[in-house]
C-alpha distance (Angstrom), angle and dihedral (degrees) to the residues before:
residue distance angle dihedral
M1 . . .
G2 3.81 . .
F3 3.87 95.4 .
K4 3.80 131.8 73.0
A5 3.71 131.2 -177.8
G6 3.79 128.8 -148.0
L7 3.88 135.5 -165.7
G8 3.78 124.7 -151.8
Y9 3.79 130.3 -176.9
D10 3.84 131.3 179.4
A11 3.82 136.9 173.8
H12 3.85 134.4 -172.4
T13 3.74 135.7 177.4
L14 3.91 121.9 -113.8
D15 3.78 121.5 -122.8
A16 3.77 133.0 176.2
G17 3.80 92.0 -125.8
A18 3.87 97.3 59.9
A19 3.86 137.4 75.0
L20 3.74 120.5 -111.6
V21 3.85 105.6 -126.9
L22 3.84 120.8 173.8
G23 3.71 121.5 170.9
G24 3.76 90.1 -13.3
V25 3.77 92.9 -56.6
R26 3.82 119.7 121.4
V27 3.76 103.4 -134.2
P28 3.77 117.6 -156.7
Y29 3.79 108.1 -119.8
A30 3.91 137.5 130.7
R31 3.76 91.3 -114.5
G32 3.78 134.9 39.5
L33 3.90 140.5 -165.4
V34 3.77 119.4 -81.6
G35 3.69 121.5 -141.9
H36 3.81 146.4 116.0
S37 3.85 93.1 -85.9
D38 3.79 121.0 24.8
A39 3.76 87.4 -59.0
D40 3.90 92.5 -128.7
V41 3.83 100.7 173.1
L42 3.78 94.2 -168.4
T43 3.83 94.1 55.4
H44 3.84 91.6 40.4
A45 3.88 93.7 54.6
T46 3.91 87.3 45.9
I47 3.79 91.9 53.7
D48 3.86 91.3 47.6
S49 3.76 92.3 49.6
L50 3.89 91.1 51.8
L51 3.83 94.9 46.4
G52 3.75 91.6 45.5
A53 3.91 93.3 50.0
A54 3.88 89.5 51.2
G55 3.93 93.8 42.6
L56 3.83 91.1 -118.6
G57 3.84 98.1 132.8
D58 3.86 121.5 -112.7
I59 3.80 141.4 -66.6
G60 3.67 95.4 -86.4
R61 3.93 92.2 57.7
R62 3.89 94.1 43.3
F63 3.78 98.4 39.3
P64 3.85 107.5 20.4
D65 3.82 119.6 -165.6
T66 3.87 86.1 -133.7
D67 3.87 89.2 69.8
E68 3.84 107.8 89.8
S69 3.85 89.5 -154.3
Y70 3.74 90.6 74.2
R71 3.87 95.6 50.2
G72 3.90 106.3 125.4
I73 3.86 92.2 -8.1
S74 3.77 118.6 155.0
S75 3.77 107.9 -103.5
L76 3.88 88.0 -140.5
I77 3.93 85.9 69.1
L78 3.77 87.8 53.2
L79 3.78 89.6 48.1
K80 3.75 90.9 52.2
K81 3.80 90.0 52.2
T82 3.80 91.0 48.1
A83 3.85 89.3 52.6
A84 3.70 89.3 54.0
L85 3.74 91.4 50.3
I86 3.75 90.4 52.1
R87 3.76 93.4 49.6
R88 3.84 90.9 48.5
A89 3.73 89.8 53.2
G90 3.80 89.0 57.6
Y91 3.71 103.9 -101.0
R92 3.84 139.8 120.3
I93 3.74 122.8 -145.3
G94 3.79 111.8 -116.9
N95 3.77 103.9 -179.2
I96 3.82 147.9 -30.5
D97 3.86 124.6 -141.0
A98 3.83 115.0 -177.3
V99 3.76 141.8 169.6
I100 3.75 126.9 -159.1
I101 3.85 112.5 -151.3
A102 3.84 112.3 -149.6
E103 3.77 138.3 134.8
R104 3.93 95.8 -149.4
P105 2.97 145.4 50.1
K106 3.79 109.0 39.9
L107 3.84 104.9 -116.2
A108 3.76 103.2 -172.8
P109 3.89 95.4 99.1
F110 3.87 89.7 54.4
I111 3.76 100.5 45.1
P112 3.93 98.2 88.4
E113 3.79 88.8 57.5
M114 3.73 92.8 46.4
E115 3.77 90.5 52.0
A116 3.90 91.5 48.0
N117 3.87 90.8 48.6
V118 3.88 93.9 50.8
A119 3.84 93.4 44.0
K120 3.91 90.3 49.1
A121 3.74 91.6 49.0
L122 3.78 91.1 48.5
K123 3.79 92.8 43.3
I124 3.76 91.9 -127.2
K125 3.84 134.2 120.3
K126 3.84 115.2 -77.9
R127 3.93 88.4 -126.2
R128 3.78 86.2 67.7
V129 3.80 94.9 62.0
N130 3.78 119.9 71.3
V131 3.87 122.5 -177.4
K132 3.79 124.0 -176.0
A133 3.82 130.1 177.5
T134 3.83 127.1 -147.6
T135 3.77 139.7 168.5
E136 3.78 127.2 -133.3
E137 3.86 93.0 -133.8
G138 3.80 93.9 -111.1
L139 3.77 95.9 -48.4
G140 3.83 126.1 133.4
F141 3.86 129.6 -16.0
T142 3.91 91.6 -41.3
G143 3.79 91.5 48.0
D144 3.74 95.8 49.6
G145 3.90 88.5 47.8
S146 3.72 97.7 -118.1
G147 3.85 92.5 118.6
M148 3.85 148.0 -1.9
S149 3.70 131.3 -132.8
A150 3.89 138.1 -174.3
K151 3.84 135.0 -160.7
A152 3.74 122.4 -157.2
V153 3.70 135.0 -175.3
C154 3.85 127.6 -167.9
V155 3.72 141.3 -175.4
I156 3.82 122.3 -141.7
K157 3.65 128.8 -175.5
K158 3.95 131.4 -155.4
A159 3.88 105.4 -100.9
């Protein structure tokens, strides 16, 4: 069995004092995601999917929020570090499929740039990264607009 799959999930609250960054794209919106880093839920879910597939723990173990060197850091930097860990563990990244769950704002215009940023950080072709966005029709913390979440799955292959 040369292939392994991983699943990642992340969620953060929204606040008027923060920037909204998804897949490394600054999305214009009145509120942004709150966290120790840039709180990029898409990138965090992607990181967790990769680490899980390779059996390398999770984002909290690798990049803890107790480490001040990660305060305000771009999650794309953490994604690049994760890609290096995956390669050192003897794997190649096959593909990423992710979904952002948010009521607002509409994210479709920003998705191609998100995909390009994630692919570049991982050093894979853009066609291997797929990002979608959906709402929860008013249900839960994402539905009431108090937060956003993302899920990602990946496939990696022994190099």
